[in-house]
N, C-alpha and C positions, 0 to 999 in steps of 0.2 A: 508365622507361616501364612502364606497366601492360599486361597482356594483356587482351583484350576478346573478347566473343563476336560472331558475325556480326550480331546484332540491335542492336549499338551501333557497330560499326566505321564504318558509313556514315551514322550518324544525323546528324552535323553537316553533312555534304555534302548529305544529303537535305533538311535544313531550309534550308540556304543556297540550294539550287537550286529552291525552291518559293516561290510568292507568299504573302504574308500574307493570311490569310482575314479577320482582324479584329485590331484593336489597341486597347488600353485603357491609360489612364495613371492610376495611383493614387498620389497623393503624388509622390515622385521615382522611382517604379518604373514600368516599362513592361511590359505583358504582350501578347505576340503569339501568335496561333493559326495553326498550319500543318497542312495535310494532306499527309503525305509518302507516301501510298499505303497502307502497311500499318499506319501509326500516325497518331494525331492528337495533336499536341504543343502545349503551352503553353510558350513561351519567356519567361522573366522576365529583364528587363534591369535591372541595378542602376544607381545614380547614377554609378558609375565605369565604366559600360559593360561590366561583367562579365555573363555569360550562363549561365543554367541552364535545362535543358529538362525538362518533366514530361510523360510519356506518359499521356494521359488514356484512350486506347483502343488496342487492338491487334487487327488484323483476322485474326490467325492466317494461314492459307494462303490469303489473299484480299487484295483492295484495297478501299479505301473510296470510296464515292460520296457526296458531300455532298447530301443531299436537301433540307434546309431549314436556315436559319440565322436565328435570331430574336435581336434585341438591343434591349433597352431600357435605361433608366438603371441598373437594378439587376441584371438577370439576362440571361445569354446561354444560349440553348438551341440545340444543334446536333444534327440528326438525320442519322445515317449508315446507309447500306446496304452490305452485303457479301454475297457468295455464301452465307455461313454464317449470316447473321442480321442483325438490326437493332440499332443502338446509339443511345442517347440520352445526350448529355453536357450536364449543366447546370453552368454556371460563374457564380459570384457572388462578391462582395467584401463579406462580412457586417459588416465594421467599417472604414468609410472613414477612421477616425482612425489606422489602422495598415495597412501593406501586407500584408493577410491575404487570401490566395487560397483559394477553396473550389471544388472540383469533384466532381461525382457522376456516375458512369457506370453505366447499366443496359444489359443485353444480353438480347435475346430470340433464342434459337437457332432456326434454320429446321428443323433435324433434331436428334435427341438426339446430343450430342457428348461424346466423351472428350477431355479437355484435358491432354495429357502435358507441356506446357511453357507457360510464360508469362514474358516478359522483365520485368525490374525497370523501374520507371517514372521514375527520375531519372537524368539524364545531365548532368554539368557540361560546358560548352562553352568553347572557346578563341577568341581573337580571330582567330588564324591558325594552323591546324594541326589536330590530331586529339584526340579525347577521351582517348586513351590517354596523352597527354602531361600531363594534368591531375593535380594532387595535392590532397589534402585530409585533414582530421583529423576523424574521427567521434568526437564527444564522448560520445554516448549513443545506444543503439539498443535495439530490442526483444530480449528473451530469453524464449523459451518463450511463456507465455500472458499476459505483461505488455502494457502499452499498445503499440499499433502505432506507435511513434514513432522518429524519427531526428533527431538534432541534430548538425550538422556545419559546419565552416568550410572553404571552398575557398581553399587557400593558393597554388595555381599554376594559372591566374593568380590574383591576389589579388582575388577576386570579392566575398567577404563570407561571411556565414553564413546558414544556413536551418534552420528548425525545421519538421519534417514530421510530421504526425499522420494516420494512417489510422484512421477510425472503424470499428473491427472489428465493432461492433454491426450495422452495415448489411449485412455479408456473411453474417450468420447463416443466412439463408434458403438462400443458395448452399451453405454448409457442410452444412446439414441435408439438402438434396436430393442432394448428391454424396458424403455421408459423408466430408467432408474436415475439416481443422482450421484455425483462424485463427492458431495458435501459429507463432512464427518466420517470420512473413511479411514483416516489415519489417527490412531490414538490407542484406546484400550485401557485395561486395568492390569497392573503388574501382577504376574510376569507375562501375561499374554497381551502383547502390544504390537504395534505396526499397522499394516494395511489390511483392510477387510473388503474384499470385492463386494460391491453393492448387491444385495440379494433381490431376487425378482419376485414381484407379487402382482404384476399386471400382464406382462408379455413374456413368453419364453425366449431363451436365447436360440436364434435360428440354427438349423443344422447346415453343415457344409460350407460355412464361412469362417475364415480365421479371424478371431477377435484378440486384440491385445488385452490381457487381463492383469498384467502387472508390468511396470517400467520403473524399476527402483534403483536409486543411487545411494551408496552408503560410504560415509567417511568414518574410519575408525581412528581413535586416539587412545594412547595408553594412560592418559591422565584422568583423574576424577575432578570435576569442577564444583566448587562450593561457593566461591565469592561471586558477587554480581558482575563485577567488571570482567573477570575471566570468562564467565558464562556468556556474556554479551559479545566479548571480542571473538571467542571461538565460534559462536553462532554466526556472526557476520563473516568471519573467515571461511567457514565451511560452506555457507550459502554461496559464496563466490566461487569456491572450487567446483561446486555442482553447476552453478549458472554458466560457467565457461565451457562446460562440455554438454550442456543442455541444448537441444535444438530449439532455437527461438523463432517465433513467427516473423513474417515480414512486416515492414512498417508501412502504414498508410499515411499518405500526405493529405491534409486538409487545408483548404484556402482560408486561413484564419482571418486575414484582412477583409475578405469578402464576407465571412460569417459575421465579423464585427459590425459591418455596415447593415447587414440584415437585422441583427439584434437591435441596433439603434433605431431603425425604421419601425420595428415591431413594438419596442418600448414606447416610442414616440406616439404611435397611432392607436395602440390597443388599450381601450379603456379598462379592460380587466386587470391591467397591471397597476392601476392607480386608485387612490382614494383622495379626498380633499378635506381639509379643515381650515376655516378662516381664509379661504381663497388660496391656500398653499397646497401643492400636490405632494403626496407621499406615496412611495411604492408599497403595494400590498406584499405580504410574505409569499402568498401563493396566488396564482392567476384566479381572478374572480372571487377571492375571499374578501368580501366587503364587511364581514361581521367582526373580524379580529382587528383591534386597533393597530395603528401604524407602530412599527418597532424601530428603535434607533439602530439596532444591529443590521436590519434589512437595508436601510438607506445607506449606511456606511459600507456594507459588504459590496454594494454596487459602485458607490461613489469612489472608493479608494482605487480600485483598478481602472475605473473610468478616467480618473484624473491622470493616471500613468499613460493611458491611451491618448488622452488629449494632448499631453506633452509630446508623445511620439509622433502624433499626426501633424502637429503644428497648427491645428484648427480648433477654434473654440467649440465646445460642445454645449449647446443650450441646456441639455438635460442635467449637466453637472451644476449649472447655476440654480436650476430648480431645486435640486437635492440639497445644495448648501443652504439655501434660503430657509428650508424647513428644519434645520438642525437645532437652532436655539430654543425652539418650542419643547424639545425633549429635556431641557434643564428643569429640574424639580426643586423649587426652593424649600420644600419640606425636608429634603435631605442634603441640599447643597451639592447635588450631583446630577448628571444626566440619568434618566430612568430608562428602563427597557421599553416601557409602553409610553406613548404620547400622553402626558398627564391630562390634557384636555379631553381625551377620549377614554380615560381609564374606567369611566362608568359603563362602557360598552363591554367590558370583560365579562364573559358569561359564566366564569368559575367552573367550567366543565372539566378542567384539569387543574392539578395543584398550582401550576405556575400562572394560570389565567385568572389571577386575582390581583387587585391593586396592592402595590408595595411587596409583592412576593418576588424575590429575585432567585433566578437560577445562577449559581455562582459564576460560571464562565461568561454569562451574558453581561455581568457587570464590567468585566475587563475588555471584552472583545471590541465593543464600540469605541472605547477609550483608546485602545491600541491603534485603531484606524484613524481616529481623530489625531493622535500624536503623529502618525505617519504624515497626515495631511499638513499638520502644523510645521513639521520639518521641511515641507516643500512650500512654505510661505503662506498657507491659508490662515488668515488671522481669526476668522470665525472659529475654526477648529482649535486654534491655540488657546483662545479665551475659554472655550468650553472645557478642554482637558485640564487647564490649570485651575479653573474654578471647581472642578470635580475631584482633583487628585487627593485632597486632604481626607475626603470622605472614604476614598478607596483605602488609604493607609489606615484610617481608623478601623475599617472593617477587617483588614489583615491583622491588626493588633488584637482585636477582639477574638478572632478565631485562631490566634497564634499560628498563623500561616498554614492552617489546615482547614479548608473550607468544606462545609456541608453541601448537600445538593440544593436545597431550597431554604431560604431564611427570610424573615421580615426585615425590610430595609430600614425601618424606623426603630424597631425594638431589638433587632438582631436575634429574635427568637428563632430557634431552629425548627423548621417545618418538616424537613426530611433530611435525616442525618447521613444516610448511606444509600448508595446505588442499589445495593442488595444486602441482606443481613450478613454482617461480617466482612463486607467488601470495601468499606470505607467510603468517603465522599468522592468529590471530583478531584482525583489525585494529581492531575497535571495542572490544576489552577495555580499552585505556587509558581510554576514555570511561566504561565501566562502573566501573572502578576510581576515576576522578575523582568519579563520582556517589556511590559508597560513601563516599569520603573527605569529601565535603561533608555527607553525612548525619551522619557521626560528628562532624564539626566542629560542626554544629548541636547535637548531643547533649552535647558536652563543652566547646565553646568553646575547644578547644586549637588554636592556630594551626598546629601541625605538620601537621595533617590538611588544612588549606587549602593549605599549601605542597605537600603531596603531590599534591593535586588539580591544581594548576597544572603541576607537572612532567609529570604523565601527559598532561594536555590538550595541552601543547606538542608531544608526540610525534605527535599526529594531523596536524600540518602536513605531515609527510613523505608522507602517503597520497594526496594529490590528491583526485579525485572518487570514489576507491574505498574510502572509510572503511567502508561497510557490510559487516559479516560476517553478523550476525544482526539482523533488523529491530528487535526489541524492545530490544536493547542499544543500537543506534544511536539509537533514539528517546530512551532514557534519557540517552545521551550528549548529544544536542541540548539537553535540559533542563539538564544539568550545565554545559554551555558557556554557555548563557544566564545561568545563576545566577552563574557565574564573571565574566561580563561585568558583571553588576549589582554585584558585590562590588568588582571591580578597575577597571572602566571601560576595560578594554583591548579595543579593537575586534577584535583577533585572535580572541577567543573568540566574539564574535557572528558573525563571518564563518565560523568553523569550524562553528558551529551551523547556519548556512545550508547548508554542505556536507553535513552529516548529513541535513538535510531534503530536499535535492535527491536524495540517495541513496535516501531512502525514497520519494519521489514518482516517482522513476524505476522503482521496484520495485512499482508498483501496476498493477492492471488497470482502466484507465479506459474500459471498455466492458462491455456486458452480453452474455454468451455465451448465445445463444438457440437453441442446437442441441444435439442429443444429450442427455445427462443434465444438461448445464448449464442447459437451459431450465426445469428444475424448481425453480430458486431464483434469486433475484436476486444477482448477483455483481459489479455495478458498484462500482468503487472498492475492490476487494479488495486486500490487500497480502500479498506473499509473504514467508515467514520468512527466506529466504536468497536471495542473487543467482541461484542456479541451482536453487532448489527447484521441482519440477514441480507442486506443490499449495500452496494456502493452508492455514494451520494455526491452530487455535482459540486456543491459549494465546498465541502470538506476536501474533495480531490483537488479543486483549484488551489486552495490555500496550502495543502501539503506540497503540491507542485511548486508554488511560489516560494514557500519557506525553504524548501530543499534547494531550490535554485540559489537563493541568497546564502544559505549555509555553505554551499560548495564554493561560491565566489569569495565569501568571507574567509574560508579556510585556505586560500591560495598560499598564504605565508605561514601556514601551520603544518607541522608534520603529522597529518591525520592518518588513521588506519588505512593502509592500501585498499582494503576491501571496500571502503566508502568511495574510493575513486573509480570503482567499477559500478557499485550499486546505485549511487545517487545519479550520475549522468545517464545510466541506462533506464532508471525510473523516469527521469525527465523526457528522455527520447520516446519511450512508449506512452507516456501521458499525453504528449503533444499529438501523437498519432491516434490516440484512443478517446480522449474525453469529449471530442465533438459528438460522439454518439449519444450523449445526453440530450441533444437537440432532437425532438421527435420527428422533424421532417427527414431525418436520415435513417429512421427505423420503419420497418413495415408496420402497417396499422394494426395487424392482428396481434402484435406483441404488446400493444398498449392496453392497460387495464380499463375495463368498462366502468368499474366502480372506483371512485376517488375519495380519499379521506377528507381532503380539504380543497375547496374550489372546484375547478374543472380543468380538463385537458383539451387544448386546441392543437390538433396534430400537425397543423401546417405553420405553427408559430415558432419563431426562433427564440424561445425561452426554454431553458433546460428542464428536464424531469428531475425531481429530487432523487429518485430511486431507480437504479438498474439492477435487475435480478439475473442470476445465472439460470441456465436450465429451463425448467418447465414453467416457471412462474412469470406472469405478465409484469411489465414494468409500469411505473407511473402510478402506483397504488396510493402513494402519499399525496402527490399533486405535482403541478408544474411550478417550479421553484423560481419565483422572480428574484429572490436574493442571490440565486446562482447565476444571474444574468451577466455578471462581470467577468465570466470565464474567458470569453474571447478578448476582452479588454486586458486581461492579465497575461494572456499568451503572447499577443502581438508584440508588445514592447520588449519581451524577453528573447524572442526567437527570430525577429526580423530586424534588419538593418536597412534604413532608407538611404538611397543614393539619389539625391535631388528628387525629381518627380518621375524619373525614367525607369529606375530599377529597384528591386528589393533583393536583398540577400537573406536567405533563410538558412538557419542551422538548428538542429534539434538537440544539441547539447548545451548545458549551461556554459556561458562564454563571456569574455570581456573583449572589447575591440577598441582600436584606435583608428582614426581617419586622418590621413595627412595627404593633402592634395587629392590626387586620383589614385590613392592606395588605401585599402582597408586591411588591417592586420588583426586577425582573430586569434586569441590565445586559448587553447584547450588544455585542461589539466586533468583529463580522465585517464583511462586505462589504454595503453598503447595497443593492447591485444583486441580491444573492441573498436567498433566503428560508428560514426554518425553520418548523417545526411546533410549535404550542403546543396542549396539550389540558388541559382541566379535566375530571377524572375523579371521578365520585361513588362514594364507598365506603359511606357510612352512609345514614340515612333522609332527611337534608336534601335538598331540591331545589337544583339549581344556580341561584343567583341572583347570580352574580358579574358584575362589570363589568370589562372589559379595556380598557386605554388603551395606545396606542403613541405615544410622544413627545407625550403629553397629548391625543391624538385618540382618541375612542372607536372601538373596533373591533367589527365584527359577526362572529359565528361563521359560517364557510361551511357548517358541518354541525352540527346540534343533535339530540341525543336525550335521553332521560331520564337516561342514564348518562354522557354525554360531550358536551362542547362543544368544537369544533375550530376553530382559527384558523391563518392563515398570516401570519407577521410578517416584516418586513424583518430582515436579519441584523445590522443596526447600530442602536443606540439603546436606549431604555429602555422596558420594558414594566411597566405597573402593573396589578395585579389586586387589587380590593377587594371586600369582601362585608360 
């Protein structure tokens, strides 16, 4: 038996003892509306007669009087009065092909109100008995500033499952007026779960203004989910059902080629980005952090996308050569592998943190630089090829020692575990087996030696043990998803495809699928942001870039695989919003007042085109960690993926993952997303020629929705073929 609060103890009896105000049937599900005095409930009844109640409004220290009830085929509107103010509840069913319930509640206070308490809005009901006797399994729920969602199965009684989504964009005005936050608002303890309106402790809710205090979407299912693959598949499917009816913010266009040039200029000339050893320049991890030795991960995090940009631009980039020259010095003969820290500077480590010690390795840091070296090697960089092949046996030796289950920190020479788990009982860095598998597949491509493929499979199978909790660090989980898809294509073993879906579910659970329009968050678009860790309080530039790049590759790699339809919606939409959003890590695009005065590492130069590590929602200032030099590859990663060069005269921009072919004076772009969604196509003039191009979508001529001398803009369906000819 669970303990409950007074606001839930009598809920079932109150509902049973009141008359139904209104009843609606959608497919095999019935929805009943009840006024129980201090609450207005919608009770959903499943085909098996299971019941779950959703509290749409709470009267606080008052009772409701129903003033008006309007019902037509599509929408129900209920007007309520209380002594404290007026409520308006709008109920609709936006997709009659599925049992999808949507309700929005607005409240207009009669007097300025402090709100010290608000009950959760979901209560599972029983056939006979009390809510405290119910049991359930919460599969996924909101943490911090992530999407306001909760996915759960009711196991006692065996009612079924529900996917709840609170559109937190809608409560931004409430948060702005009361100086509250929308983080950690959806969750709770069984059986009192769901959304809890942020309580006020600074400012009262003003009188006389209608504020949205709930905007909820619920998908009901008759099944109870126990297996990881079914939990993840239904999570992704239900998220798409809601995404498609959710109001999505507009897309902002950023001139990424121009940003890339600004980044090159600032990296070239700003001394705070660099340190030197033996006459060779190395990038600092953070701007003006001269105390921490150079790191291999930092050099390669910028170099790998920079080489992609160099190939795209067709122009040699001197900074690339500088960075390549410095790489061999990271090879450490003590372990026959490249090290995290430049061995010649290891004595500068101040030992202020566990990892800032010579020979202490953070598990993912071993693999990440080698992954980028392998990518460079596959593009013909001989220095990178030698380093990765000279290091790979040590990496395999480490994997065998830890039996493909890596701790957080260990000694690189003795393999002594220095920190086993991220938190007590939470395990080590869970997605490192996937990063290892990704590295092994890259080296397999490089050498064609089957032992690397065998290693990739052994590590990938280790991920089966983790359930829905694969994600440790988002970029590594995204690489893992791609490696698993590749393994599926090589072996045709469905296990790997299912595991890749588990990774992707972990990623899409870790996004912010709303726009924070209060506090400092209103200064930049943050819809569809992704957090670097499960418990990170901020989004981070470098991890966002790598997730974006990894999902772009996953999608293109999946073109000949019958992947979950939900992914054909979610991945391209994530890419679209990332391209429009991540430029806001560059401080010149942010108001100065939202930048932190205190910085953990180095310093912030607000006019410099080097990204902040950290962007916060709401009332917290950003840049608290520092200005992240190793995130400076962001623009170099975006440009080659989203821009197509046509000689020196024009650029074609498209914000979906795409593949294209150029024949003569025709570009054909293939899109494999969702036909119901749309992406943005722009033809951008660079030279003196006028834009005289014709655009066809699936052989039909398209008209630009906006034309200027410099740019023609089109909106195109996310699926099909786009042809541009001139």
